[in-house]
C-alpha positions in Angstrom: -40.6 -53.6 -94.1 -43.8 -53.0 -96.0 -44.5 -55.1 -99.2 -43.9 -52.2 -101.6 -40.3 -51.9 -100.2 -39.5 -55.4 -101.3 -40.5 -54.5 -104.9 -37.6 -53.9 -107.4 -37.0 -50.2 -108.0 -37.7 -49.4 -111.7 -36.8 -46.0 -113.4 -38.8 -44.8 -116.4 -37.5 -42.4 -119.1 -40.1 -40.9 -121.5 -38.2 -38.4 -123.9 -39.7 -36.1 -126.4 -38.0 -33.6 -128.8 -37.7 -30.8 -126.1 -38.9 -32.5 -122.8 -38.1 -35.5 -120.8 -40.4 -37.1 -118.1 -38.9 -39.3 -115.5 -40.4 -41.6 -112.7 -39.2 -44.1 -110.2 -41.5 -46.9 -109.1 -41.7 -49.5 -106.3 -44.5 -51.8 -107.5 -47.3 -49.6 -108.6 -46.3 -46.8 -106.5 -44.4 -43.8 -107.9 -42.0 -42.5 -105.3 -40.3 -40.0 -107.4 -41.3 -38.1 -110.6 -40.8 -35.0 -112.6 -39.9 -33.6 -115.9 -37.7 -31.1 -117.7 -39.4 -28.9 -120.2 -38.2 -26.3 -122.7 -35.0 -28.2 -123.5 -33.0 -26.4 -126.3 -34.4 -23.0 -125.3 -35.2 -22.3 -121.7 -35.0 -25.7 -119.7 -37.0 -25.8 -116.5 -37.2 -28.9 -114.2 -39.8 -29.9 -111.8 -40.1 -32.8 -109.5 -42.6 -34.5 -107.0 -42.2 -36.9 -104.1 -44.3 -40.0 -103.2 -47.5 -38.1 -102.2 -47.2 -35.7 -105.2 -45.7 -33.0 -103.2 -43.3 -30.5 -104.9 -39.7 -31.3 -104.1 -36.4 -29.7 -105.1 -35.7 -30.9 -108.8 -32.4 -31.9 -110.4 -29.8 -29.2 -110.7 -29.4 -28.9 -114.6 -26.0 -27.3 -114.0 -24.4 -24.2 -115.4 -24.4 -25.4 -119.0 -28.2 -26.1 -119.8 -29.0 -29.2 -121.8 -29.7 -28.7 -125.5 -31.2 -32.2 -126.1 -33.3 -34.4 -123.7 -30.6 -37.1 -123.3 -28.1 -34.6 -121.8 -30.5 -34.3 -118.8 -29.7 -37.9 -117.6 -26.4 -36.9 -116.0 -28.3 -34.7 -113.7 -31.3 -37.1 -113.1 -29.5 -40.2 -112.2 -27.3 -38.7 -109.3 -30.3 -36.7 -108.1 -32.4 -39.9 -107.9 -29.7 -41.9 -106.1 -29.4 -39.2 -103.4 -33.3 -39.2 -102.9 -33.6 -43.0 -103.0 -30.9 -43.6 -100.4 -29.8 -47.2 -100.2 -32.5 -48.4 -102.5 -30.8 -49.8 -105.6 -32.2 -49.2 -109.2 -32.9 -52.5 -110.8 -33.7 -51.3 -114.3 -34.8 -48.4 -116.6 -37.6 -48.6 -118.9 -37.8 -46.3 -122.0 -40.6 -45.4 -124.2 -39.7 -46.0 -127.8 -42.2 -44.9 -130.3 -41.7 -47.3 -133.2 -40.8 -51.1 -132.9 -41.4 -52.0 -136.5 -42.7 -55.4 -137.6 -40.5 -57.4 -135.4 -41.3 -56.1 -131.9 -44.8 -56.9 -130.5 -43.6 -56.9 -126.9 -40.9 -54.9 -124.7 -37.4 -56.0 -125.3 -34.1 -55.8 -123.3 -31.8 -53.3 -124.8 -28.7 -54.6 -126.5 -26.3 -53.1 -129.1 -28.2 -55.2 -131.8 -31.5 -54.0 -130.7 -30.3 -50.3 -130.8 -29.0 -50.9 -134.4 -32.4 -52.3 -135.5 -34.2 -49.3 -134.0 -31.9 -46.9 -135.5 -33.1 -48.1 -138.9 -36.7 -47.1 -138.0 -35.8 -43.4 -137.4 -37.2 -42.4 -140.8 -40.6 -43.8 -139.8 -40.8 -41.6 -136.7 -38.3 -38.6 -137.3 -39.8 -36.4 -134.6 -39.7 -39.2 -131.9 -37.4 -42.1 -132.4 -34.1 -40.2 -132.3 -35.0 -38.6 -129.1 -36.2 -41.9 -127.6 -32.9 -43.6 -128.5 -30.5 -41.0 -127.3 -31.3 -41.4 -123.6 -30.8 -45.3 -123.8 -27.3 -44.6 -125.3 -26.4 -42.0 -122.7 -27.7 -44.4 -119.9 -25.4 -47.1 -121.3 -22.5 -44.7 -121.3 -23.2 -43.7 -117.6 -24.0 -47.0 -116.2 -23.2 -49.9 -118.7 -24.3 -52.6 -116.1 -27.8 -51.2 -115.6 -30.5 -53.2 -117.4 -32.6 -51.3 -119.8 -35.9 -52.0 -121.4 -37.4 -50.5 -124.7 -41.2 -50.5 -124.6 -42.7 -49.8 -128.0 -45.7 -47.6 -128.8 -46.5 -49.8 -131.7 -46.6 -53.1 -130.0 -50.1 -52.9 -128.7 -51.6 -52.6 -132.2 -49.7 -55.7 -133.7 -53.2 -57.6 -132.9 -54.9 -55.6 -135.7 -56.2 -58.0 -138.6 -54.2 -57.8 -141.8 -56.9 -55.9 -143.5 -56.5 -53.0 -141.1 -52.7 -53.0 -141.6 -52.6 -53.1 -145.3 -52.5 -50.1 -147.7 -53.6 -50.6 -151.3 -50.2 -50.6 -152.7 -48.4 -53.5 -154.5 -48.3 -56.5 -152.1 -44.5 -56.4 -152.0 -44.6 -53.2 -150.1 -46.8 -54.8 -147.5 -44.4 -57.8 -147.2 -41.6 -55.2 -146.9 -43.3 -53.6 -143.8 -45.0 -50.6 -145.5 -48.2 -50.9 -143.5 -50.3 -49.4 -140.8 -48.6 -49.7 -137.5 -50.7 -47.4 -135.1 -49.0 -45.5 -132.1 -49.7 -44.3 -128.6 -49.9 -48.1 -127.7 -48.5 -47.7 -124.1 -51.3 -45.2 -123.4 -54.0 -47.6 -124.7 -52.6 -50.6 -123.1 -52.7 -48.7 -119.8 -56.4 -47.8 -120.4 -57.1 -51.3 -121.4 -55.6 -52.5 -118.1 -57.8 -50.3 -115.9 -61.1 -50.6 -117.7 -62.4 -53.6 -115.9 -62.2 -51.6 -112.6 -63.1 -48.2 -113.9 -65.8 -48.9 -116.6 -66.7 -52.7 -116.1 -69.9 -52.5 -118.2 -67.9 -51.8 -121.4 -64.5 -53.1 -120.6 -64.8 -56.3 -122.6 -67.0 -54.7 -125.3 -66.5 -52.5 -128.3 -64.5 -49.4 -127.2 -63.0 -46.5 -128.9 -60.3 -44.8 -126.9 -59.4 -41.2 -128.0 -55.9 -40.3 -126.9 -56.0 -36.5 -127.6 -53.0 -34.4 -126.6 -50.3 -32.5 -128.7 -50.2 -35.9 -130.5 -53.7 -37.4 -131.2 -55.0 -40.8 -132.3 -57.8 -43.1 -131.6 -57.8 -46.9 -131.2 -60.7 -49.3 -131.6 -60.6 -52.0 -129.0 -62.6 -55.3 -128.7 -62.1 -57.3 -125.5 -59.5 -54.8 -124.6 -57.4 -55.8 -127.7 -56.5 -53.4 -130.4 -58.5 -53.9 -133.5 -57.8 -50.6 -135.4 -56.1 -47.3 -135.0 -56.2 -44.0 -136.8 -52.4 -43.7 -137.0 -50.6 -45.5 -139.9 -47.2 -46.1 -141.1 -45.9 -43.0 -139.2 -47.2 -40.9 -136.4 -48.4 -38.3 -139.1 -51.6 -40.0 -140.1 -55.2 -39.8 -138.6 -56.4 -37.1 -136.4 -55.1 -33.4 -136.8 -52.7 -32.7 -134.0 -50.9 -29.7 -132.3 -48.5 -29.3 -135.3 -49.1 -32.4 -137.4 -51.5 -32.5 -140.2 -53.1 -35.8 -139.7 -54.7 -37.5 -142.6 -53.8 -36.1 -145.9 -54.4 -37.0 -149.6 -51.0 -38.2 -150.8 -51.6 -36.2 -153.9 -51.1 -33.0 -151.9 -47.6 -34.1 -151.1 -47.1 -34.8 -154.7 -48.4 -31.3 -155.6 -46.2 -29.5 -153.0 -43.1 -31.4 -154.5 -43.9 -31.1 -158.2 -45.9 -27.8 -158.6 -44.7 -25.8 -155.5 -41.1 -26.8 -155.8 -40.7 -27.7 -152.1 -37.9 -30.0 -151.1 -38.6 -33.2 -149.2 -37.2 -31.6 -146.0 -39.5 -28.5 -146.5 -42.5 -30.8 -146.8 -41.5 -32.7 -143.7 -41.1 -29.4 -141.9 -44.5 -28.3 -143.1 -46.5 -31.5 -142.3 -44.8 -32.2 -138.9 -44.1 -28.8 -137.4 -46.3 -26.2 -139.2 -49.6 -27.9 -139.7 -52.3 -29.1 -137.3 -53.8 -26.7 -134.9 -51.0 -24.4 -135.3 -51.3 -24.2 -138.9 -55.0 -23.9 -139.2 -55.4 -21.4 -136.5 -52.2 -19.2 -136.9 -52.6 -18.7 -133.1 -51.1 -21.8 -131.2 -50.9 -25.5 -131.1 -52.1 -25.3 -127.5 -55.8 -26.1 -127.0 -56.1 -23.9 -123.9 -54.9 -20.9 -126.0 -57.3 -21.9 -128.8 -60.3 -22.4 -126.6 -59.8 -19.0 -124.8 -59.0 -17.1 -128.0 -61.7 -14.9 -129.7 -59.9 -15.2 -133.1 -62.2 -17.0 -135.7 -59.5 -19.1 -137.0 -58.8 -20.5 -133.5 -62.6 -21.4 -133.3 -62.2 -23.0 -136.9 -59.2 -25.1 -135.8 -61.0 -26.5 -132.8 -64.1 -27.2 -135.1 -62.0 -29.2 -137.7 -60.4 -31.1 -134.8 -63.7 -32.2 -133.1 -65.3 -33.0 -136.6 -62.3 -35.3 -137.5 -62.4 -37.0 -133.9 -66.1 -37.7 -134.4 -65.7 -38.9 -137.9 -62.9 -41.3 -136.9 -64.8 -42.6 -134.1 -67.6 -43.7 -136.5 -65.0 -45.3 -138.8 -63.5 -47.2 -135.9 -67.1 -48.3 -134.9 -67.4 -50.0 -138.4 -64.1 -51.9 -137.7 -65.4 -53.1 -134.4 -68.9 -54.0 -135.6 -70.6 -51.5 -133.3 -69.8 -49.4 -130.4 -70.3 -49.8 -126.6 -68.2 -47.0 -125.3 -65.9 -44.2 -125.8 -63.0 -43.1 -123.4 -61.1 -39.8 -123.6 -57.7 -39.6 -122.3 -54.4 -37.5 -122.6 -54.1 -33.8 -121.9 -56.9 -32.6 -124.1 -59.2 -35.5 -123.7 -58.8 -35.4 -119.9 -59.2 -31.7 -119.5 -60.9 -29.9 -122.3 -64.6 -30.3 -121.5 -65.7 -28.2 -124.6 -63.7 -30.4 -127.1 -65.3 -33.6 -125.3 -68.8 -32.0 -125.5 -68.6 -31.2 -129.3 -67.3 -34.7 -130.2 -70.0 -36.5 -128.1 -72.8 -34.4 -129.7 -71.5 -35.3 -133.0 -71.7 -38.9 -132.1 -75.1 -38.6 -130.7 -76.5 -40.6 -133.7 -74.4 -43.6 -132.6 -76.4 -43.6 -129.2 -74.1 -41.5 -127.2 -75.9 -39.1 -124.9 -73.7 -36.6 -123.1 -74.4 -35.5 -119.6 -73.5 -31.9 -119.9 -73.1 -31.4 -116.1 -70.7 -34.4 -115.5 -68.7 -33.3 -118.5 -68.4 -29.8 -117.3 -67.4 -31.0 -113.9 -64.8 -33.5 -115.4 -66.4 -36.4 -113.8 -65.3 -39.9 -114.8 -68.5 -40.8 -116.5 -69.7 -38.0 -118.8 -72.5 -40.0 -120.6 -76.1 -40.2 -119.1 -77.1 -43.2 -117.3 -79.3 -44.3 -120.1 -76.9 -43.6 -122.9 -76.6 -46.6 -125.3 -73.0 -45.6 -125.8 -71.1 -44.9 -122.5 -68.4 -42.2 -122.4 -65.7 -41.9 -119.8 -62.6 -39.8 -119.0 -59.8 -41.8 -117.7 -56.4 -40.3 -117.0 -53.6 -42.3 -118.8 -50.3 -43.4 -117.3 -47.8 -44.4 -120.0 -44.9 -44.4 -117.4 -46.6 -46.8 -115.1 -47.1 -49.1 -118.0 -43.5 -48.9 -118.8 -42.6 -49.6 -115.3 -44.8 -52.7 -115.4 -43.2 -54.0 -118.5 -39.6 -53.4 -117.2 -40.4 -55.3 -114.0 -42.0 -58.2 -115.8 -39.1 -58.4 -118.3 -36.6 -58.3 -115.4 -38.4 -61.0 -113.5 -38.4 -63.3 -116.5 
């Protein structure tokens, strides 16, 4: 029996509003993985085996799932069949908001779930869909240990001046403060920096997590010092359908002068803004970059300008800048987006290697660049598996 086979088998569930990713790990090795997309419309499942080869996915049944949690009754038996006599030791879940209390992963209990339910208004697009699979798994297998891993936890190290809004101090004490998100992604990048980018690993690094959801994090010594996201996952960089930073007066104007309801404003800011709202074309950067529509080009330009502007702001919080790391779907794959951001940051000492960037190499800055730039693929699910295993062991 090899060493990996002696490791506890850990499952990972990462649920969004219309998709669910799942993985099963022995140690650091993913032995099964897959996802279900289009839930609620036209659900489609895919799966891969230990070598990344395509395998038959879970059968979603005659009645398609309408929400991500309804996928679990298909995934768990499918996984048991594929895993044979290997017993599942625990399941880890991504939970977007852990509030003030949770700065590390936690074993799921009814009491924990009740606390997290109270945080739903702070992450309405995410938290309900994160919690529903936990409840479903509790129903399907009450004895199976579950671990909640929080996207806010990595940022609890930020100094108080980074967390505070200039509101009456009582609000700060109450928990109305800057939390930051995408923490599991940033934590993974921090864990691999010594191996992948040793010359900047313990320096001042901005990691740009650019996907359908976007944020950037300023790290010093691989610890979060500042983030572009705030009280909710709506702040900071413009995103696929979310607006990013916005003058609070705009919200007041929409309510008072335009007569919009709170629900209508929520729908506008979370689902009809960002790249979709600016372009009128799509929230998908692949479509925007291939479109000849001037508004699509404008949306991308606004995005790149905003990312560069926030990188400069984070450099101030860090007291300088040694490196930039691009990650997540857009950061890892959209060379034109990276190029525009790096060119806008040239005054900081970042010199782009155009060929390396075009060829999607790991280092995309020139050897002589004062600020190094890297592209590193993130792996939130592996980070969740690590946390679940560590908590199980303790």
